[in-house]
Every structure is written in structure tokens, then in C-alpha cells.
C-alpha positions as CSV (number, residue, x, y, z in Angstrom):
1,M,0.0,0.0,0.0
2,E,1.4,3.4,-1.1
3,L,1.9,6.2,1.5
4,T,-0.2,8.5,-0.6
5,E,-3.2,6.2,-0.1
6,L,-3.4,7.4,3.5
7,R,-5.4,10.5,4.3
8,G,-3.3,13.6,4.6
9,V,-0.2,12.3,2.7
10,G,0.7,14.5,-0.2
11,P,4.1,15.0,-1.9
12,A,5.5,17.1,1.0
13,R,4.3,14.8,3.7
14,Q,5.7,11.8,1.8
15,R,9.1,13.4,1.6
16,Q,9.1,13.8,5.4
17,L,8.2,10.1,5.8
18,L,10.9,9.1,3.4
19,R,13.4,10.9,5.6
20,L,12.4,8.5,8.4
21,G,13.0,5.5,6.0
22,L,9.3,4.9,5.7
23,T,8.6,4.1,2.0
24,R,5.2,2.3,2.2
25,A,2.2,2.3,4.5
26,E,3.3,-1.1,5.9
27,D,6.5,0.6,7.3
28,L,4.3,2.8,9.5
29,V,2.8,-0.3,11.1
30,F,6.3,-1.3,12.2
31,H,7.5,2.2,13.1
32,F,7.4,1.4,16.8
33,P,7.2,4.1,19.6
34,R,10.6,5.0,21.1
35,A,8.9,5.9,24.4
36,Y,5.5,6.5,26.0
37,E,3.7,9.3,27.9
38,D,1.8,7.5,30.7
39,R,-1.1,9.9,31.4
40,S,-3.0,7.2,33.2
41,V,-1.3,8.1,36.5
42,V,-3.6,10.8,37.9
43,K,-2.7,12.5,41.2
44,R,-4.2,15.2,43.4
45,L,-2.1,18.4,43.6
46,A,-1.2,17.7,47.2
47,E,0.3,14.4,46.2
48,V,2.5,15.7,43.4
49,Q,6.2,15.5,44.1
50,D,9.0,17.5,42.5
51,G,9.9,15.9,39.1
52,D,6.7,13.8,38.8
53,R,5.4,13.3,35.3
54,C,1.7,12.7,35.8
55,S,-1.8,14.0,35.2
56,V,-3.7,16.2,37.5
57,L,-7.5,16.7,37.3
58,A,-8.0,20.4,38.1
59,H,-10.2,23.4,37.4
60,V,-9.0,26.7,35.8
61,A,-9.0,29.2,38.7
62,T,-7.9,32.4,36.9
63,R,-8.3,33.5,33.3
64,P,-5.0,33.0,31.3
65,A,-3.2,36.3,31.1
66,A,-0.6,37.0,28.4
67,V,2.7,38.7,29.4
68,R,5.2,39.8,26.7
69,I,8.7,39.4,28.1
70,R,10.6,40.6,25.0
71,E,10.2,40.5,21.2
72,G,9.2,37.0,20.1
73,M,8.6,35.8,23.7
74,E,5.2,35.7,25.3
75,L,4.1,34.0,28.5
76,L,0.6,32.8,29.3
77,K,0.0,32.3,33.1
78,F,-2.9,31.1,35.1
79,R,-3.8,29.2,38.2
80,I,-5.5,25.8,38.6
81,F,-7.0,24.1,41.7
82,D,-8.5,20.8,43.0
83,D,-9.8,19.9,46.4
84,S,-6.3,19.7,47.8
85,A,-4.2,22.7,46.6
86,F,-3.6,25.4,44.0
87,A,-0.9,25.3,41.3
88,E,0.6,27.7,38.6
89,V,0.6,26.9,34.9
90,T,2.8,28.6,32.3
91,F,2.8,28.4,28.5
92,F,5.6,29.8,26.3
93,N,4.6,31.3,22.9
94,Q,1.3,29.4,22.8
95,P,-1.4,32.1,22.6
96,W,-4.0,29.7,21.3
97,V,-4.2,28.1,24.7
98,K,-6.4,30.8,26.2
99,D,-9.0,30.2,23.5
100,R,-9.1,26.4,24.4
101,L,-9.5,26.8,28.2
102,E,-12.7,27.9,29.9
103,H,-12.6,29.6,33.3
104,G,-13.9,27.3,36.0
105,E,-13.9,24.1,33.8
106,A,-12.0,20.9,34.7
107,Y,-9.1,19.6,32.6
108,L,-6.5,16.8,32.9
109,F,-3.1,18.6,32.9
110,Y,-0.2,16.3,32.1
111,G,3.5,17.4,32.3
112,S,6.6,17.5,34.5
113,W,5.8,19.1,37.8
114,E,7.9,21.3,40.0
115,A,7.2,21.2,43.7
116,F,9.8,23.2,45.6
117,R,9.7,26.7,47.1
118,G,6.2,27.9,46.8
119,P,3.2,26.6,44.9
120,K,3.5,23.7,42.6
121,R,4.2,24.6,38.9
122,V,4.0,23.0,35.5
123,T,5.2,24.5,32.2
124,N,3.7,23.8,28.7
125,P,1.6,20.9,29.9
126,S,-0.7,18.8,27.6
127,F,-4.3,19.2,28.6
128,E,-7.6,17.4,27.7
129,R,-11.1,17.5,28.9
130,P,-12.0,14.4,31.0
131,G,-13.5,11.8,28.7
132,S,-11.6,12.8,25.5
133,P,-9.7,10.0,23.7
134,D,-6.3,11.0,25.0
135,A,-7.3,11.8,28.5
136,G,-5.7,9.4,31.0
137,A,-4.2,7.4,28.1
138,I,-0.8,5.9,27.5
139,L,0.4,7.8,24.4
140,P,3.2,6.7,22.1
141,I,6.1,8.9,21.3
142,Y,7.6,8.2,17.9
143,R,11.0,9.0,16.3
144,T,10.0,11.9,13.9
145,T,11.6,14.5,11.7
146,A,11.5,18.3,11.0
147,G,8.0,19.4,10.1
148,L,6.3,16.2,11.2
149,S,4.6,16.5,14.6
150,Q,3.9,13.7,17.0
151,H,0.2,14.3,16.5
152,V,0.3,14.0,12.7
153,L,2.7,11.0,12.6
154,G,0.6,9.2,15.3
155,G,-2.5,9.8,13.2
156,L,-0.8,8.3,10.1
157,V,0.4,5.3,12.1
158,G,-3.1,4.8,13.4
159,Q,-4.5,4.8,9.9
160,A,-2.0,2.3,8.7
161,V,-2.6,0.0,11.7
162,E,-6.4,0.2,11.2
163,R,-6.2,-0.7,7.5
164,L,-3.3,-3.1,7.4
165,A,-3.0,-4.9,10.8
166,P,-6.1,-7.1,10.3
167,G,-4.5,-8.7,7.2
168,L,-1.1,-9.3,8.7
169,E,0.1,-13.0,8.7
170,D,1.6,-14.1,12.0
171,P,4.9,-15.7,11.2
172,L,5.2,-17.4,14.6
173,P,3.6,-20.8,14.6
174,E,0.9,-21.2,17.2
175,D,2.7,-23.9,19.2
176,L,5.8,-21.6,19.4
177,R,3.7,-18.7,20.7
178,A,2.1,-21.0,23.3
179,A,5.5,-22.4,24.4
180,Y,6.9,-19.0,25.1
181,Q,3.7,-17.2,26.1
182,L,3.7,-14.8,23.2
183,V,0.6,-12.8,22.2
184,P,-0.6,-12.9,18.5
185,L,1.0,-10.4,16.1
186,Q,-2.2,-8.4,15.5
187,Q,-2.7,-8.0,19.3
188,A,1.0,-7.0,19.7
189,I,0.7,-4.4,16.9
190,G,-2.5,-2.9,18.4
191,D,-1.1,-2.8,21.9
192,I,2.4,-1.4,21.0
193,H,0.8,1.6,19.3
194,R,-2.2,2.2,21.5
195,P,-1.8,0.3,24.8
196,G,-4.5,0.1,27.4
197,S,-1.9,-0.5,30.2
198,S,1.8,-0.7,31.0
199,A,1.4,-4.5,31.2
200,A,0.0,-4.5,27.6
201,V,3.0,-2.6,26.4
202,E,5.4,-5.1,28.0
203,R,3.5,-8.1,26.5
204,A,3.4,-6.5,23.0
205,R,7.1,-5.5,23.2
206,R,8.2,-8.9,24.3
207,R,6.4,-10.6,21.5
208,L,7.8,-8.2,18.9
209,V,11.4,-8.4,20.3
210,F,11.1,-12.2,20.2
211,E,10.1,-12.2,16.6
212,E,12.7,-9.7,15.5
213,L,15.6,-11.6,17.2
214,L,14.3,-14.9,16.0
215,V,14.1,-13.7,12.4
216,L,17.7,-12.3,12.7
217,Q,18.9,-15.5,14.4
218,L,17.4,-17.7,11.7
219,G,18.8,-15.5,9.0
220,L,22.2,-15.7,10.4
221,S,22.0,-19.4,10.8
222,R,21.0,-19.7,7.1
223,L,23.8,-17.3,6.1
224,G,26.2,-19.6,7.9
225,R,24.6,-22.7,6.3
226,H,24.7,-21.1,2.8
227,A,28.3,-20.0,3.2
228,P,30.4,-22.1,0.9
229,N,30.7,-25.3,2.9
230,E,33.1,-27.5,0.9
231,T,36.4,-26.0,-0.1
232,S,39.2,-27.2,-2.4
233,V,41.7,-25.3,-0.2
234,R,43.5,-28.1,1.7
235,I,46.0,-26.8,4.3
236,D,47.9,-29.8,5.5
237,P,49.2,-30.3,9.0
238,C,52.7,-28.7,9.4
239,D,55.3,-28.4,12.1
240,M,54.5,-25.0,13.8
241,T,57.6,-25.2,16.1
242,P,59.8,-23.0,13.8
243,F,57.1,-20.3,13.8
244,Y,56.6,-20.4,17.6
245,E,60.4,-20.4,18.3
246,G,61.0,-17.5,15.9
247,L,58.6,-15.2,17.8
248,P,60.2,-12.6,20.1
249,F,57.6,-13.5,22.8
250,R,55.8,-16.5,24.1
251,L,52.2,-16.9,23.0
252,T,49.7,-16.9,25.9
253,D,47.6,-20.1,26.5
254,A,44.6,-18.2,25.1
255,Q,46.5,-17.4,21.9
256,R,47.7,-21.0,21.5
257,R,44.1,-22.2,22.0
258,A,42.8,-19.8,19.3
259,V,45.6,-20.9,16.9
260,E,44.8,-24.6,17.5
261,E,41.1,-24.0,16.9
262,G,42.0,-22.2,13.6
263,L,44.4,-24.9,12.5
264,A,41.8,-27.6,13.1
265,D,39.4,-25.6,10.9
266,L,42.0,-25.2,8.1
267,R,42.5,-29.0,7.9
268,R,38.9,-29.7,7.4
269,P,37.2,-30.0,4.0
270,V,34.8,-27.2,4.8
271,A,35.7,-23.5,4.7
272,M,36.6,-21.9,8.1
273,N,34.3,-19.1,9.3
274,R,35.9,-18.0,12.6
275,L,35.8,-14.9,14.7
276,V,38.8,-14.3,17.0
277,Q,37.6,-11.9,19.7
278,G,40.1,-10.4,22.0
279,D,40.6,-7.4,24.3
280,V,42.8,-4.5,23.3
281,G,46.4,-5.7,23.1
282,S,45.6,-9.4,23.5
283,G,47.6,-10.4,20.5
284,K,45.1,-11.3,17.7
285,T,47.6,-10.5,14.9
286,A,49.9,-13.2,16.2
287,V,47.1,-15.7,15.8
288,A,46.5,-14.5,12.2
289,A,50.2,-14.8,11.5
290,A,50.3,-18.4,12.7
291,L,47.5,-19.4,10.4
292,A,49.1,-17.5,7.5
293,Y,52.3,-19.5,8.2
294,A,50.4,-22.8,8.0
295,A,48.6,-21.6,4.8
296,A,52.0,-20.6,3.2
297,R,53.5,-24.0,4.0
298,S,50.7,-25.6,1.9
299,G,51.2,-23.2,-1.0
300,Y,48.3,-20.8,-0.2
301,Q,48.2,-17.1,0.1
302,T,46.6,-15.0,2.9
303,A,44.8,-11.7,2.4
304,L,44.4,-9.3,5.4
305,M,42.2,-6.3,4.9
306,A,42.4,-3.4,7.4
307,P,40.1,-0.4,7.6
308,T,42.8,2.3,7.0
309,E,46.1,2.7,5.3
310,I,48.0,3.4,8.5
311,L,46.6,0.2,10.1
312,A,47.4,-1.8,7.0
313,E,51.0,-0.6,7.1
314,Q,51.1,-1.5,10.8
315,H,49.9,-5.0,10.2
316,L,52.4,-5.4,7.3
317,R,55.3,-4.5,9.7
318,T,54.0,-6.9,12.3
319,L,53.4,-9.8,9.9
320,S,56.6,-9.3,8.0
321,G,58.5,-9.4,11.3
322,M,56.9,-12.8,12.2
323,L,56.9,-14.4,8.7
324,S,59.9,-13.1,6.7
325,P,62.5,-15.0,8.8
326,H,60.7,-18.1,7.4
327,G,61.0,-17.0,3.8
328,I,57.4,-16.0,3.5
329,G,57.0,-12.9,1.3
330,T,54.5,-10.0,2.0
331,A,53.1,-7.2,0.0
332,L,51.1,-4.0,0.7
333,L,48.2,-2.8,-1.5
334,T,46.5,0.4,-0.6
335,G,45.0,3.3,-2.5
336,G,47.8,5.6,-1.5
337,L,50.6,3.7,-3.3
338,R,52.4,5.3,-6.2
339,A,51.8,3.8,-9.6
340,A,55.1,1.8,-9.7
341,A,54.8,0.4,-6.2
342,R,51.2,-0.5,-7.0
343,R,52.2,-2.4,-10.2
344,E,54.9,-4.2,-8.2
345,A,52.5,-5.2,-5.4
346,L,49.8,-6.4,-7.9
347,L,52.5,-8.5,-9.7
348,D,53.8,-10.0,-6.4
349,I,50.3,-11.0,-5.4
350,S,49.2,-12.4,-8.8
351,S,52.4,-14.3,-9.2
352,G,52.3,-15.8,-5.7
353,R,55.7,-14.2,-4.7
354,A,53.8,-12.5,-1.9
355,A,52.3,-15.3,0.3
356,V,50.6,-12.6,2.4
357,A,48.9,-9.5,1.0
358,V,47.9,-6.8,3.4
359,G,45.7,-3.9,2.3
360,T,42.6,-1.7,2.5
361,H,39.6,-1.7,0.2
362,A,42.1,-1.8,-2.6
363,L,42.3,-5.6,-2.2
364,L,38.6,-5.7,-3.4
365,E,39.4,-4.0,-6.7
366,E,39.2,-6.1,-9.9
367,Q,42.9,-5.7,-10.7
368,A,43.9,-7.4,-7.4
369,A,44.2,-11.1,-8.5
370,F,45.6,-13.9,-6.3
371,A,47.6,-16.9,-7.5
372,A,46.1,-19.2,-4.8
373,L,44.1,-17.4,-2.1
374,G,43.5,-19.8,0.8
375,L,42.9,-17.6,3.8
376,V,41.0,-14.2,4.2
377,V,41.6,-12.2,7.4
378,T,39.5,-9.1,8.1
379,D,40.6,-6.7,10.9
380,E,38.0,-5.0,13.1
381,Q,34.8,-6.8,12.2
382,H,32.6,-3.8,12.8
383,R,34.2,-1.9,9.9
384,F,33.7,-4.6,7.3
385,G,30.3,-6.0,6.6
386,V,29.3,-9.5,5.4
387,A,29.1,-8.3,1.8
388,Q,32.7,-7.0,1.7
389,R,34.0,-10.2,3.4
390,S,32.2,-12.2,0.6
391,R,33.7,-10.0,-2.2
392,L,37.3,-10.6,-0.9
393,A,36.6,-14.4,-0.5
394,A,35.3,-14.5,-4.1
395,K,39.0,-13.9,-5.2
396,G,39.8,-17.5,-4.3
397,D,38.1,-20.9,-4.6
398,R,36.1,-20.7,-1.3
399,P,39.0,-19.7,1.0
400,H,39.0,-20.0,4.7
401,L,37.8,-16.8,6.7
402,L,39.2,-15.4,9.9
403,V,37.7,-12.2,11.4
404,M,39.5,-10.3,14.2
405,S,37.6,-8.1,16.5
406,A,38.8,-6.0,19.5
407,T,35.3,-5.2,20.7
408,P,34.7,-7.5,23.6
409,I,31.0,-8.4,24.0
410,P,29.5,-11.1,26.1
411,R,29.5,-14.6,24.5
412,T,25.7,-14.8,24.2
413,L,25.7,-11.6,22.2
414,A,28.7,-12.5,20.1
415,L,27.1,-15.8,19.1
416,M,24.0,-13.9,18.1
417,I,25.4,-11.0,16.2
418,Y,28.2,-13.0,14.6
419,G,26.0,-16.0,14.2
420,D,27.5,-17.0,10.9
421,L,31.0,-17.4,12.5
422,D,32.5,-19.8,15.0
423,L,34.0,-18.1,18.0
424,S,37.5,-18.0,19.5
425,V,38.0,-15.8,22.6
426,I,41.5,-14.6,23.7
427,D,40.8,-13.8,27.3
428,Q,44.4,-13.3,28.4
429,L,46.8,-10.4,28.0
430,P,50.5,-11.1,27.2
431,A,52.7,-11.2,30.4
432,G,54.7,-8.2,31.3
433,R,52.3,-5.6,29.8
434,R,52.0,-2.7,32.3
435,K,48.6,-1.8,33.6
436,V,47.5,1.7,32.5
437,E,46.9,3.8,35.6
438,T,43.4,5.2,35.3
439,Y,42.0,8.3,37.2
440,V,38.5,9.9,37.3
441,V,38.7,13.6,38.1
442,D,36.6,16.7,37.9
443,E,37.3,20.3,36.7
444,S,39.0,21.2,40.0
445,M,41.9,19.1,39.0
446,R,42.6,20.8,35.6
447,P,45.7,22.8,36.7
448,R,47.3,19.5,38.0
449,I,46.4,17.8,34.7
450,D,48.0,20.6,32.7
451,R,51.2,20.3,34.7
452,F,51.2,16.5,34.3
453,I,50.8,16.7,30.5
454,K,53.7,19.2,30.4
455,K,55.9,16.9,32.5
456,L,55.3,13.8,30.4
457,L,55.8,15.7,27.1
458,G,59.0,17.1,28.6
459,E,60.2,13.5,29.2
460,G,59.7,12.8,25.5
461,R,56.4,11.0,25.8
462,Q,53.3,11.7,23.6
463,A,49.6,12.2,24.6
464,F,46.2,11.7,23.1
465,V,43.4,14.2,24.1
466,V,39.8,13.4,23.2
467,C,37.2,16.1,23.5
468,P,33.7,15.1,22.4
469,L,31.2,17.7,21.3
470,V,29.5,19.4,24.2
471,E,26.4,20.4,22.2
472,E,24.6,18.4,19.5
473,G,25.1,20.0,16.1
474,E,28.2,21.8,17.3
475,D,30.8,22.3,14.5
476,D,33.4,19.7,15.5
477,R,36.1,21.3,13.3
478,K,35.8,24.6,15.1
479,A,35.5,22.9,18.5
480,V,38.6,20.8,18.1
481,Q,40.7,23.5,16.4
482,S,39.9,25.9,19.2
483,Y,40.8,23.4,21.9
484,A,44.0,22.4,20.1
485,K,45.0,26.0,19.7
486,A,44.5,26.6,23.5
487,L,46.4,23.4,24.3
488,G,49.2,24.3,21.9
489,A,49.7,27.6,23.7
490,L,49.8,25.8,27.0
491,L,52.2,23.2,25.8
492,A,54.6,25.3,23.7
493,P,57.1,24.6,22.2
494,H,55.6,21.0,21.8
495,R,53.7,20.5,18.6
496,V,49.9,19.9,19.0
497,E,47.7,18.7,16.1
498,A,44.0,18.3,15.6
499,L,41.9,15.5,14.1
500,H,38.3,16.2,13.3
501,G,35.3,14.7,11.4
502,R,35.4,17.3,8.5
503,M,38.9,16.1,7.4
504,K,39.3,14.1,4.3
505,P,40.6,10.5,4.8
506,A,44.0,11.5,3.4
507,E,44.3,14.4,5.8
508,K,43.5,12.2,8.8
509,E,46.0,9.6,7.6
510,A,48.7,12.3,7.4
511,V,48.0,13.6,10.9
512,M,48.1,10.1,12.3
513,R,51.3,9.4,10.5
514,R,53.0,12.4,12.0
515,F,51.8,11.4,15.4
516,A,52.9,7.8,15.0
517,A,56.4,9.0,13.8
518,G,56.8,11.2,16.9
519,E,56.7,14.5,15.0
520,T,53.6,15.6,17.0
521,A,53.6,15.6,20.8
522,A,49.9,15.7,21.5
523,L,46.9,14.8,19.3
524,V,43.5,16.4,19.9
525,S,40.4,14.7,18.5
526,T,36.6,15.0,18.9
527,T,36.3,11.5,17.4
528,V,37.4,8.2,18.8
529,V,41.0,7.8,17.9
530,E,41.5,5.2,15.2
531,V,41.2,1.7,16.7
532,G,44.3,-0.4,16.5
533,V,46.8,2.4,15.7
534,D,50.0,1.5,17.6
535,V,52.1,4.4,19.0
536,P,54.4,2.8,21.6
537,N,55.6,6.2,22.8
538,A,52.1,7.5,23.6
539,A,51.9,7.3,27.4
540,L,48.8,9.5,28.2
541,M,45.2,9.5,27.2
542,V,43.1,12.4,28.5
543,V,39.3,12.2,27.8
544,E,37.4,15.4,28.3
545,N,33.6,15.1,29.2
546,A,34.2,11.4,29.7
547,E,30.6,10.9,30.9
548,Q,29.5,11.3,27.3
549,F,31.2,8.0,26.3
550,G,30.2,4.4,27.0
551,L,32.5,2.4,29.2
552,S,33.5,0.2,26.3
553,Q,34.4,3.2,24.2
554,L,36.6,4.6,27.1
555,H,38.2,1.2,27.4
556,Q,39.1,1.2,23.7
557,L,40.5,4.7,24.0
558,R,42.6,3.6,27.0
559,G,44.0,0.8,24.9
560,R,45.7,3.4,22.6
561,V,48.3,3.9,25.4
562,G,50.4,1.4,27.4
563,R,51.8,-0.2,24.2
564,G,55.5,0.6,25.0
565,V,58.0,0.2,27.8
566,H,56.8,3.4,29.6
567,Q,54.3,3.6,32.4
568,S,51.1,4.9,30.9
569,Y,48.1,6.9,32.2
570,C,44.4,7.5,31.4
571,I,42.7,10.5,32.9
572,L,38.9,10.7,32.6
573,L,37.7,14.3,33.1
574,S,34.0,14.6,34.0
575,R,31.9,17.7,34.2
576,N,29.2,15.7,35.8
577,R,30.1,15.5,39.5
578,G,27.0,13.4,40.3
579,E,27.7,10.3,42.4
580,R,26.2,7.9,39.9
581,A,28.2,9.3,36.9
582,M,31.4,9.3,38.8
583,E,30.8,5.8,40.1
584,R,30.2,4.5,36.6
585,L,33.5,5.9,35.3
586,K,35.4,4.5,38.3
587,T,34.6,1.0,36.9
588,L,37.5,1.7,34.6
589,C,39.8,2.3,37.6
590,R,38.8,-1.0,39.1
591,T,39.2,-3.3,36.1
592,D,40.9,-3.6,32.7
593,D,38.9,-6.6,31.6
594,G,37.2,-5.5,28.4
595,F,34.6,-8.3,28.7
596,E,33.6,-7.3,32.2
597,I,33.4,-3.7,31.2
598,A,31.3,-4.5,28.1
599,Q,28.8,-6.5,30.2
600,M,28.5,-3.6,32.6
601,D,28.1,-1.1,29.8
602,L,25.3,-3.1,28.3
603,Q,23.5,-3.1,31.6
604,L,24.0,0.6,32.2
605,R,23.5,2.1,28.8
606,G,22.4,-0.6,26.4
607,P,24.4,-1.1,23.2
608,G,23.4,2.1,21.3
609,D,23.9,1.5,17.6
610,F,26.7,-1.1,18.2
611,F,24.4,-3.6,16.6
612,G,23.2,-1.3,13.8
613,R,24.2,-2.0,10.2
614,R,26.6,0.9,10.0
615,Q,29.1,-1.0,12.1
616,H,28.9,-4.7,11.4
617,G,27.1,-5.0,8.1
618,L,24.1,-6.9,9.5
619,P,20.5,-5.7,9.6
620,A,19.7,-3.0,12.2
621,L,17.3,-3.8,15.1
622,H,14.1,-1.8,15.3
623,I,12.8,-2.7,18.7
624,A,15.1,-5.2,20.4
625,D,17.8,-3.9,22.8
626,M,20.6,-6.3,23.4
627,G,21.4,-4.9,26.8
628,R,17.8,-5.1,28.0
629,D,16.6,-8.2,26.2
630,L,19.2,-10.8,27.2
631,E,16.6,-13.2,28.6
632,V,14.5,-13.0,25.4
633,L,17.7,-13.5,23.4
634,R,18.4,-16.7,25.4
635,E,14.9,-18.0,24.7
636,V,15.3,-17.1,21.0
637,G,18.5,-19.1,20.8
638,E,16.7,-22.1,22.3
639,A,13.7,-21.7,19.9
640,A,15.9,-21.2,16.8
641,A,18.0,-24.3,17.6
642,Q,14.9,-26.4,17.9
643,L,13.3,-25.1,14.7
644,L,16.4,-25.6,12.7
645,A,16.9,-29.1,14.1
646,E,13.4,-30.0,13.0
647,D,13.4,-28.2,9.6
648,P,16.9,-26.9,8.6
649,A,15.7,-25.3,5.4
650,L,12.6,-23.8,7.0
651,E,10.5,-25.2,4.2
652,G,7.6,-26.6,6.2
653,P,4.2,-24.8,5.8
654,A,4.3,-23.5,9.4
655,L,7.8,-21.9,8.9
656,R,7.6,-20.5,5.4
657,A,6.5,-17.1,6.7
658,L,9.5,-16.9,9.1
659,R,11.8,-17.9,6.3
660,G,10.3,-15.2,4.1
661,R,10.8,-12.6,6.9
662,A,14.4,-13.6,7.3
663,E,15.1,-13.4,3.6
664,A,13.4,-10.0,3.3
665,L,15.3,-8.6,6.3
666,F,18.7,-9.6,4.8
667,E,17.7,-8.5,1.3
668,R,17.1,-5.0,2.6
669,S,20.7,-5.1,3.9
670,E,21.9,-6.4,0.5
671,I,22.9,-9.8,1.9
672,S,21.5,-12.9,0.1
673,L,20.6,-16.0,2.1
674,N,20.2,-18.1,-1.1
């Protein structure tokens, strides 16, 4: 059904809906509320506490009087009363209100109430006559866009639900709904958009979350099942002793375990699909090097794709150091290579002289041909989607795949979100790595911080300073340049450079190169400093407004320092001196276990858009919240396993609708399950 078939949708309104990603009327049915206004809680004025959001049934005691404060600012004030107290009501720039209110009549006023020093007050409340449709209701709040009010969008959603919901096919079989106590789809849709109670919202939400996660889980399982199973790449067992003995360090038990799991995969006649998940600095690259060594001994090449040129160069240096003593050649292929170097790299790769090719997206280009690609390694999973992994794998005859991720997430979530991959976890850090000393401070400590930065830079160390935007919509270029200028004056004669979101990729690379080379003493950025960049001389990370970051983000930032021989420090500067905010940040002082921090982050904040398509290439979630819905996720895993055991292809009549939903979901993300 087209959007224009709904009352009130013309070309302009359609453009607004398109900005929200709503292309058909059906999309409105599944445009779920982001929150609710619970107007069903009605209190007497005497019962209202400061900060309460509730309804009050009260009479208009005085006629609304308009007061002009300045040009363009008009206040409308009046008093209301019930049998327990009086209260003051204020409206800003809403002159129409006085025509809607009748002196002496009763209305339900809903808003956020103030109840300290003097009479109780409410500003810009919603109001309805008792008995009107919205009076005392639980009203949905939708994600909207400029020019599209909640009232208009809610009306369009209501139209779509009324016309389309009765014809919706419920993809969940009746016995599955009964087993997990899930309401039917039509009831869930009705209750999520127009609930009669908070309990109805919870029942509807649980049903819709269950369906969304089940469809995703089944899609991921089918993606894994349809990944090329049999492979002609045969990597024979080889003696790994020379590789291990040639390393300048001893692998941890966790690294050895990940290597053994990978080697076992390589020897099987089916293509490996493995995720190696490890904390910052846990040594994932050494695992990739070990598997590349085994592949080279069987005559196969390895391709490692990194998200940026500087990271690709870093990986090349690391891999060359581990593999070149064994006669295993390497090549670098990035967009920034000069023509002659590029031709040489392409020739080395196509001839097989380079057994390991490290690069960026340049590896995906048509000219990049391999002699015998046997292993594909992608670095930082959240920067490369499923589609790009598949494109690189297509350059070989169904090669093995290894994905490295430094984003620790609990195992349950990892198995869900990376459901097409087997999982290896490196849960140990190499021995001898110094712990980064972490401090949480407020503004009162700034003079001491400034002196500390000067002291470290004077000793020849380098520092990262991260300053996120204070206001939404603030120009990050101006903000970071202004901050860097002030810091540069403070730290003179040391060189300070800025990194911001308006820079072109080549400019960012150049700034990072100068910092990595030691030409810059301090690097100021509004964005998260590039994951994985190794600057051993960097010994200080200062994060301004640290309360704006999630704990996992802060842990990743902290991982940028402590990579060399010097004692390193992380200072988290918070403007929020509230006990809860400071206590949350102090988690990082207590532990450096990324998995523990990630679990706490999920509980405190939820995962934000970590699971959105922008980061990992999989379909975005519309209603499920991985931090909040862990118990539903567990039930979904159980249900999916049972359904696939009984009908692996989901071809039975009862499961065809579920299969169709899974295929449609992944098609929208340009990922084929067939």
C-alpha cells in the first residue's frame, strides 16, 4: 500500500516520511514508539512530588493572562486548583491556549511538575477534557523529523494500523507462541501503538522483540549454512615449532588455543568461518600470523584487509617481522601507493611471490588477483560487513575466513550477532604488559592535569586528548581546532595537532602518520582515535567530558596507550560530579577486563547502535535492545536451535512465513541468504 493512499499524505508529507526511512504504509505499522507518555497516572495536587510526570485533574481558577517578556517571547500564566491545593501553569509562545481553556472548567493537565519553594508549577503541559480519547491514556512517542509533529505522525500510524494490521500474517507458529507465552501479532501491533496499560506494552514489546531476534537468528543461521561449505583449499598439518620459536615473545595459553582452533578448521574440507575476539592488546595479529604461516606451508596465500592505510602498514610490519624469517613474502596494497609500487604489489600478489597480501579496500578491486588465495583475514569486524568479506573471499576458490575483533562483548551476544561465525576468545593479555593507571577527576583538577601533561611531554612521551562535542550539532572542526589552539599555547614549544570529522581521509592519515612518527607531541580529536593504531611512545590518554562515552568506548581509548615500555596513564575528566556518573566511570579504575566492562556497559546504557548495520554489516534492530533483552535472546537461541533441528531449510508450511521474513530482512541489507 502506497503512503499517498493514506489521508493527509501529499508529496511534501511523503518526503518527510521518506526521511524516516518509511517508504510504504506497511512501514508505518512497524514504526514502533521510542517511548510513551503515561497519562493514566492521575494525582491530586497535594500528592504531586517534584519531578513527577503525571496527570492532575484540576479546574481553571484564573483566566489565562498573556505577558510579553521581549520581542518574540510571550508567557501565558494562570492558576488551577483541585480539592487539595492550587498550582501555577505557564505556557511559552502558545497564545491559542487561552481560547481552548474555559474559566472554572475541569481539565486533565499532564506534564513534568515542579514542587519546591512555593506553589506547585507546570510548564507547557498537555491538557484534555475528561472523557476525551487521549485523557488518561498511555500515548506513544515516535521518532520523527523536522516538520512532522507527533500528532500528525501518530495519526498516520493509526490509519496504517487500522487498515493493514487485520490482514497481517503471523509468522510465529501457534505452538511456538504457546511455548513462550507470546501474544498474537495483531494484538501486539495494536497494543504497542495504543496500549491500554503498561502491562499491555510489555506483553506486546516482548512478542515483537522475540520475533525480531528470531528472524535475525534464523537469517544468520541460514547465512552460515549457505556460506560455501566444501572447499578445495587443503591446508595440510605442518610443524609449527619453527614459527613459535621464531617469535620474540611466548604466546599466551589463550592465543595458543585460538591458533589450535583455527588450524583444526584449516585442515577440514569445509571453509573456516571463525571470529577471533580479544581485548585491546591481547595479540590477535599473532594468531592470524600463525594461520598465514600454515597456509603458506601448503602453498596458499593470505589476504588481510584493514580499515585504514596506517593500520594496513602497521599489520604489514608486524606480519613481516613474524613471517619473513621463514622465507614468507609479504606485499602492501593500498589506494595511496604510487603507480610503480602499486604495479609491483599487484604482480607480487598475482604471481604468488607474496604469500601474504595486506591492504585496504584496494584488495577488493578487480585488478587485485591472487595466485592461490587460501585464507582471508579481516581486521576489526565492525568496519567490514558481510558483503565485503564475501567480495574478498570471491577472489579465491572458497577460501577460509578469519575475522579479528577488538570489541569485547558477552559470549551470548557474540554468538547472536556473529551467528555465521565460530567463536574463539582470547581472554588473556600477554605477560609483562604494564597496567594503564586510570583516574577519574573533575574540573577542579585541571591545573594539575595541565602540569602533568607538560611533565610527560618534557620527558619525551606523547599524549592523546579526546574532547567530544558538548552540544549536539556543534561544529566539530571549530571545537577541536579551538581546543587544540589553546592546548598548543599551554604546551609550547611542543607540537599539537587536531583530528576532526570534517577532514578528508588522506588528511586524517597524514595527521596520524606524523603522530605515529613522533613528530607531534599531542593529538587532539573529537572522534574516537582510530582503533588499533600502535604508538608505543604514547603514554597518556586524556578524555574530556568522559561521561559522554560508554565504558567500552573509554576502554578502547585507554587501549591506545600502554603499548610501549613506559608507564602509561588514562585521565577521565568529567563535568558531571553526580555520584552515579562518577561511580560509573570509576569502573575503569577497578578493572581492565574488556569483557567485564562491556557487560556492565550493556546493563547501564544498552548497546546504542553497536548492533546497527553501519558497524557490522548486518540488519539493524528496530525494537530489540541487546542490553535489556538478554533473557529473550536466550529464549530465541533455544527456539531457533529447535526449529532448525526439525526443519533446517525452514521449508515446512508453518515456517515459510518466518523464512520469508528472514530473507526480506537480509535482502534490505543487500545480503543474500540463497
